[in-house]
C-alpha positions in Angstrom: 113.9 112.4 129.2 113.6 113.4 125.5 113.9 117.1 124.6 110.6 119.0 124.9 108.4 118.6 121.9 109.1 121.9 120.2 107.3 123.6 123.2 104.0 124.0 121.3 101.8 126.2 123.5 98.2 125.2 123.5 98.9 121.4 123.0 96.7 118.8 124.5 95.4 115.2 124.1 98.6 113.3 123.3 98.9 109.9 121.6 102.3 108.1 121.3 103.8 105.1 119.5 107.3 103.5 119.1 108.4 101.5 116.1 110.9 98.7 115.8 113.7 101.2 115.0 113.1 103.1 118.2 111.5 106.1 116.6 109.0 107.8 118.9 105.9 109.3 117.3 103.6 111.7 119.1 100.3 113.1 117.9 98.3 115.8 119.6 95.6 118.4 119.3 97.2 121.8 118.7 95.5 125.2 119.1 96.1 127.4 116.0 95.0 130.8 114.8 92.1 129.1 112.9 91.0 125.8 114.5 92.5 123.3 116.8 94.4 120.9 114.5 96.1 117.5 114.6 99.9 117.7 114.8 102.4 114.8 114.5 106.2 114.7 115.1 108.8 111.9 115.4 111.9 111.8 117.5 114.7 110.0 115.7 118.5 110.5 115.4 118.4 112.7 118.4 115.9 115.3 117.3 112.2 116.0 116.7 111.1 116.4 113.1 107.9 116.7 111.1 106.5 114.3 108.6 105.8 116.6 105.7 104.0 119.6 107.1 102.6 117.6 110.0 103.3 120.1 112.8 102.7 123.5 111.1 99.6 125.3 110.0 96.7 123.0 110.3 98.9 119.9 110.5 97.4 116.8 109.0 93.8 118.1 109.4 92.0 120.8 107.5 91.2 124.4 108.0 87.4 123.8 107.9 86.7 122.7 111.5 88.1 121.8 114.9 90.1 118.6 115.1 90.6 116.7 118.4 91.3 113.4 120.1 94.0 111.8 117.9 94.7 108.0 118.1 97.9 106.6 116.6 98.9 103.2 115.2 101.9 102.0 113.2 101.9 100.0 110.0 104.2 97.0 109.3 106.9 99.4 108.0 106.8 101.5 111.2 104.9 104.5 109.6 102.2 106.2 111.6 98.4 106.3 110.9 96.2 108.7 112.8 92.4 108.8 113.4 90.8 111.8 115.0 87.5 113.6 115.7 86.8 116.4 113.2 84.1 119.1 112.9 84.7 120.0 109.3 81.4 118.5 108.0 79.3 120.5 110.5 79.0 117.7 113.1 81.7 115.6 114.6 83.0 112.8 112.3 85.9 110.4 112.5 88.7 111.1 110.1 91.8 109.1 109.2 95.1 109.6 107.4 98.2 107.5 106.9 101.8 108.5 106.3 103.2 106.5 103.4 106.7 107.9 103.7 106.1 111.0 101.6 102.5 112.2 102.2 99.5 111.9 104.5 97.0 110.0 102.5 93.3 109.4 103.2 91.7 106.1 102.6 88.4 105.8 100.7 87.2 109.3 101.7 88.4 109.0 105.3 89.6 112.6 105.7 86.9 114.6 103.7 83.2 115.0 103.9 81.6 112.6 106.4 84.8 110.6 106.7 84.8 107.2 108.3 81.8 107.6 110.5 79.5 108.9 107.7 76.6 110.1 109.9 74.6 113.2 108.9 72.9 114.0 112.2 74.8 112.0 114.9 78.1 112.9 116.5 81.2 110.6 116.3 83.9 111.3 118.9 87.1 110.0 120.5 88.2 107.3 118.0 90.5 104.4 118.8 92.6 103.1 115.9 94.3 99.8 115.2 96.0 98.2 112.1 95.8 94.5 111.5 98.9 92.3 110.4 98.1 93.2 106.8 97.9 96.9 107.5 94.1 97.0 107.1 92.5 99.7 109.2 90.0 99.3 112.0 88.5 102.2 114.0 86.1 102.3 116.9 84.5 105.4 118.4 81.7 106.9 120.6 78.6 107.4 118.5 76.4 110.0 120.2 72.7 110.5 119.6 70.9 112.9 122.0 71.8 112.0 125.6 73.0 108.5 124.7 76.0 107.0 123.0 77.1 103.6 121.8 80.4 102.0 120.5 80.6 101.9 116.7 83.3 100.2 114.7 84.3 100.0 111.0 87.0 98.3 109.0 88.3 99.4 105.6 87.6 96.4 103.3 89.6 96.1 100.1 88.8 93.0 98.1 87.2 91.8 94.9 83.6 92.1 96.3 83.8 95.4 98.3 85.9 98.5 98.8 85.4 101.1 101.5 84.4 101.4 105.1 82.4 98.4 106.3 80.5 97.6 109.5 81.0 94.5 111.6 77.8 92.6 111.2 74.5 94.0 110.2 75.0 97.4 111.9 77.9 99.6 113.0 77.1 99.6 116.7 77.4 97.1 119.5 73.6 97.5 119.6 71.3 98.3 116.7 70.7 102.0 116.5 68.9 103.5 118.5 68.5 100.8 121.1 71.3 102.0 123.4 69.9 103.8 126.4 73.0 104.7 128.3 76.3 106.5 127.5 79.3 104.6 126.2 82.6 106.6 126.3 86.4 106.3 126.3 86.5 103.5 123.7 89.7 101.4 123.5 90.2 99.1 120.5 92.7 96.3 120.0 93.1 93.5 117.4 94.2 89.9 117.9 96.7 88.2 115.6 93.9 87.4 113.1 92.8 91.0 113.0 89.6 90.5 114.9 88.7 93.5 117.1 88.0 93.7 120.8 86.6 96.9 122.4 86.5 98.1 126.0 84.7 101.2 127.1 83.1 103.1 130.0 79.3 102.9 130.4 76.7 104.5 132.6 74.2 101.7 132.3 74.0 101.1 136.0 74.7 104.7 137.2 78.4 105.4 137.9 80.7 104.5 135.0 81.8 100.9 134.8 84.3 99.1 132.5 82.7 97.0 129.7 84.2 94.7 127.2 83.1 92.8 124.0 85.0 91.1 121.2 84.0 90.2 117.6 83.7 86.5 116.8 83.1 87.0 113.1 79.4 86.8 113.7 78.6 88.8 116.9 80.1 91.0 119.6 80.4 88.5 122.4 80.9 89.3 126.1 83.1 87.3 128.5 81.5 86.3 131.8 79.1 89.2 131.8 81.6 91.8 130.6 79.0 93.5 128.3 76.1 93.3 130.8 75.1 95.7 133.7 78.1 96.3 135.9 80.5 95.1 133.2 83.9 93.8 134.3 84.5 96.4 137.1 81.4 96.3 139.3 83.0 99.2 141.2 80.9 100.7 144.0 82.6 104.1 143.6 82.7 104.0 139.8 85.6 103.5 137.3 87.5 105.7 134.9 90.2 105.7 132.2 89.8 102.2 130.8 92.7 100.7 128.7 92.9 97.5 126.7 95.6 95.2 125.4 95.5 91.7 123.9 98.1 89.2 125.1 100.0 86.7 123.0 97.4 84.0 123.6 94.7 86.4 122.4 93.2 87.1 125.8 92.3 90.6 126.8 94.0 92.6 129.6 92.2 95.7 131.0 93.2 98.5 133.3 91.2 101.3 134.9 91.1 103.7 137.8 88.6 102.7 140.5 87.3 105.5 142.8 89.0 108.8 143.5 91.1 110.3 146.2 93.4 108.5 148.7 91.4 105.3 148.5 91.5 105.1 144.7 93.0 102.0 143.1 94.6 101.1 139.7 93.1 97.8 138.7 94.6 95.4 136.1 92.5 92.4 135.1 93.1 89.6 132.6 90.8 87.1 131.0 92.3 83.6 131.6 89.8 81.7 129.3 87.2 81.2 132.0 87.1 84.3 134.2 88.5 87.7 134.9 91.4 87.6 137.3 93.6 90.3 138.9 97.2 90.7 137.6 98.8 90.8 141.0 98.0 93.5 143.6 97.1 97.0 142.3 100.3 98.4 140.9 99.9 102.0 142.2 100.9 102.8 145.8 98.2 103.2 148.4 97.2 106.8 148.8 98.7 107.9 145.4 95.3 108.5 143.7 96.6 107.1 140.4 95.3 109.3 137.6 95.1 108.9 133.8 96.4 105.3 134.0 97.8 103.8 130.7 98.5 100.2 129.7 100.9 98.6 127.2 102.7 95.3 126.8 106.4 94.6 126.5 108.0 92.3 123.9 107.2 89.3 126.1 103.5 90.2 126.5 103.9 91.4 130.1 101.7 94.4 131.2 103.3 97.8 131.6 101.4 100.6 133.3 101.9 104.4 133.6 100.0 106.8 135.8 100.2 110.2 137.5 100.7 110.3 141.3 100.8 113.9 142.5 103.5 115.6 140.4 105.1 112.4 139.3 104.6 110.0 136.4 105.3 106.5 137.5 105.9 103.5 135.2 105.6 99.9 136.4 106.0 96.4 134.7 104.5 93.1 135.8 107.3 90.5 136.2 105.0 87.5 136.7 105.0 87.9 140.5 105.1 91.6 141.3 105.1 95.1 139.7 108.6 96.4 139.1 109.4 100.1 139.1 110.8 101.1 135.7 111.2 104.8 136.5 109.4 108.1 137.0 109.3 111.6 135.5 108.4 114.9 137.0 105.1 116.4 136.0 105.8 120.1 136.6 102.3 121.4 136.7 99.6 118.7 136.4 95.9 119.5 135.9 93.9 119.5 139.1 91.4 117.1 137.6 91.8 113.5 138.8 88.7 112.0 137.1 89.4 113.4 133.6 87.1 113.7 130.6 90.1 114.0 128.3 93.4 112.2 128.1 96.5 114.0 129.3 98.9 111.0 129.5 99.8 108.4 127.0 102.1 105.3 127.0 103.6 103.1 124.3 106.3 100.3 124.2 108.7 99.3 121.5 112.4 98.7 120.7 113.1 97.8 124.3 111.7 100.9 125.9 108.5 102.3 127.4 107.7 105.9 126.5 105.2 108.3 127.9 103.9 111.6 126.7 102.0 114.1 128.8 100.6 117.7 128.9 102.2 120.3 131.1 99.0 122.2 132.0 100.5 125.6 133.1 100.0 129.0 131.4 101.4 127.6 128.1 100.5 123.9 127.8 103.1 121.8 126.1 103.8 118.2 125.3 106.7 116.4 127.1 108.0 112.9 126.7 110.2 110.4 128.5 111.4 106.9 127.8 112.5 104.1 130.2 114.4 100.9 129.4 112.6 97.6 129.3 115.8 95.6 129.0 116.6 93.2 131.9 
């Protein structure tokens, strides 16, 4: 296990990434004397260090409002980019900054004013960030209006005809505003090799939350075998939670989520095979373990890796083509009592031959801890 991340009391909502050199980046929301801020540190050459002033004062966010829910992605050079939810403008907006090796830069007004989301009366929350092969930025998030919420997404376009944050299609949402009647939440965004986005999310369209999915074709947000219609992909009688998304080497989506709660809860992993959604083996979590905060990533060969909390233990598993291998576990000293979380307390990333997890110790002084497990065979 890596050394504790500077033992920052009041830390929560971690995000993690690993670059090709094996450097481990962690971003989180940090309570400060002013507002909750976004902090970032990197573990390399045997120690944690800041990138500029990224883990002191107000970190990479400002001192004008509360900052929460960081999402992290790495550019082609292995440098981090962060999107987060920010209250500086008076209502929640999506902000973004990128570390260029010397400073945290915004992109076309992405970390000031109305930021990326650019909505005066609506609320943009819980962003998910991805960078395409050319380091162009795509962000998806929950756009709330009243008691409803939809998935919105924008790309930063930089070409001869347009510069700035641009919608996919004629409007920023999956549906035209304000047609959405239910609540979309916990958005997960990934890009294929061409840079086209796919999104998965939780939705209350049929009552209990279910897992939904759509992908951008260049003209529309298409569903796959009813993945964007009532019941979505999961169709879970007891509801679903904590959706995750990855795109395999063939461009097909892989989803994971928690189904139900308590001793009968399951960790589902489903993959699109070009015609239908199929299970990736048996559920990877042990019967009775009540897998909580499940996470999903892919190894260098495109095989799914999952992490989840089971009691006071974090367990990491990898699909070998026939079964789920155990990669290792870590002790969660004082996990939160909540097993259907509204907020993320566990994160997973793969890279440089290892799978790394970050989590929040939720005792009297919450802190971020991390551990890495070998993916070598």
